[in-house]
NUDRENTOR-154440 format. One record per residue (C-alpha): residue in three letters; x, z, y. Coordinates in steps of 0.25 Angstrom, whole numbers, padded with zeros to 4 digits, always signed. Layout:
N
alaXZY
...
This chain:
169
met+0165+0028+0143
tyr+0172+0034+0134
ile+0179+0028+0121
asn+0186+0035+0109
glu+0198+0028+0104
glu+0195+0033+0090
thr+0183+0029+0090
lys+0185+0016+0099
met+0176+0005+0092
ser+0176-0010+0094
leu+0164-0018+0099
arg+0160-0023+0086
thr+0161-0010+0078
ile+0151-0003+0088
glu+0142-0013+0088
ile+0141-0012+0073
ser+0138+0002+0073
leu+0128-0001+0083
gln+0121-0011+0074
glu+0123-0002+0061
leu+0117+0011+0070
asn+0108+0002+0075
his+0102-0001+0062
glu+0102+0013+0056
leu+0095+0017+0069
asp+0084+0006+0066
leu+0083+0010+0051
glu+0082+0025+0054
asn+0070+0021+0065
arg+0063+0011+0053
ser+0064+0023+0043
his+0059+0034+0054
asn+0049+0023+0056
asn+0042+0022+0042
lys+0043+0035+0041
val+0034+0037+0055
asn+0027+0028+0050
glu+0022+0034+0035
ile+0020+0046+0041
ile+0011+0043+0050
ser+0003+0035+0041
lys+0003+0046+0030
ile-0005+0054+0044
ser-0014+0042+0043
ile-0017+0045+0028
leu-0019+0059+0031
glu-0028+0059+0043
arg-0035+0047+0038
glu-0039+0056+0025
lys-0040+0067+0032
asn-0051+0060+0039
ile-0058+0054+0027
val-0059+0067+0022
leu-0065+0074+0033
gly-0075+0065+0033
gly-0080+0069+0020
tyr-0075+0058+0013
asn-0067+0059+0000
leu-0053+0057+0000
asn-0051+0053-0014
leu-0062+0043-0017
leu-0057+0036-0003
ser-0040+0037-0009
val-0046+0030-0023
ala-0053+0020-0017
glu-0043+0016-0006
glu-0031+0014-0017
asn-0042+0003-0024
leu-0050-0002-0011
val-0043-0011-0001
val-0052-0012+0013
glu-0048-0016+0024
gly-0057-0019+0038
ile-0068-0009+0035
gln-0064-0002+0051
lys-0066-0015+0058
tyr-0076-0021+0049
tyr-0088-0011+0043
asp-0100-0017+0054
gln-0100-0028+0050
glu-0111-0032+0038
asn-0102-0039+0028
val-0092-0027+0026
val-0104-0018+0022
ser-0107-0031+0013
cys-0092-0029+0007
leu-0092-0014+0006
asn-0106-0016-0002
asp-0099-0028-0011
ala-0086-0021-0013
ile-0094-0006-0018
arg-0104-0017-0027
asp-0092-0022-0032
ile-0086-0009-0036
ser-0098-0003-0041
asn-0099-0014-0050
gly-0084-0014-0058
val-0076-0019-0045
val-0076-0035-0049
phe-0077-0042-0036
leu-0068-0033-0029
arg-0057-0038-0041
lys-0056-0051-0036
gln-0060-0050-0021
phe-0060-0042-0010
phe-0074-0040-0002
gly-0072-0046+0012
cys-0073-0049+0028
lys-0066-0061+0035
asn-0068-0062+0051
tyr-0069-0078+0054
ser-0069-0084+0067
gln-0080-0077+0073
phe-0086-0071+0062
ile-0082-0058+0057
cys-0081-0051+0045
gln-0089-0062+0037
arg-0089-0059+0021
cys-0078-0065+0015
asp-0072-0059+0000
cys-0060-0063-0005
glu-0051-0066-0019
tyr-0039-0056-0015
gly-0026-0060-0010
tyr-0036-0071-0002
gly-0045-0072+0010
pro-0053-0082+0018
lys-0052-0096+0020
his-0057-0093+0035
gly-0055-0078+0045
asp-0049-0065+0039
ile-0052-0053+0030
val-0055-0041+0038
phe-0064-0032+0030
ser-0060-0030+0014
ile-0064-0022+0004
gly-0053-0025-0012
leu-0047-0017-0022
lys-0033-0013-0021
asn-0028-0018-0036
lys-0040-0029-0041
asn-0035-0026-0055
glu-0037-0010-0053
lys-0046-0005-0063
phe-0055+0005-0057
thr-0059+0020-0062
glu-0073+0025-0059
asn-0066+0035-0049
glu-0060+0022-0042
ile-0071+0013-0040
glu-0079+0028-0037
ser-0071+0029-0026
met-0068+0016-0021
leu-0085+0015-0018
tyr-0085+0027-0012
tyr-0075+0022-0002
leu-0083+0010-0001
asn-0095+0016+0002
met-0087+0025+0012
leu-0083+0014+0019
lys-0097+0011+0028
asn-0099+0023+0032
glu-0093+0021+0046
asp-0087+0039+0047
phe-0079+0036+0031
arg-0073+0021+0039
lys-0070+0030+0050
arg-0062+0040+0043
ile-0054+0030+0036
């Protein structure tokens, strides 16, 4: 093994240099992975939007609705009777001035062998037993909604009843 006397380093110096370079490599890999994930996320969002537009749905109304509503578990539990009940109650509440949704979300829970039991809870709370598997709520319960936002939320919730729409989102 050839060692250049001018650049001869102690083992300690070599170890420290290796640690620094490995740390630098780790930081560079993290930065790269973060950038790749960011690009993949943007592609996924655009593919979803493209799919919605190709289905003939109003992307602008959906975007406004998704800025105001949180809907979780719709794909897996839609066929359950209580999910449709939650959708209908949310539509009714939004149509009538968004009263209930300012305090609680509409939801369903799984508990023991019972699937998708109706369970409406205050924000920040959940059921004493079981786990929430479907919910419709507001992102900001103190928001004063415009007529356009109300229309958008109603459009979105009604479209969630459409199987083709659910597949596209």
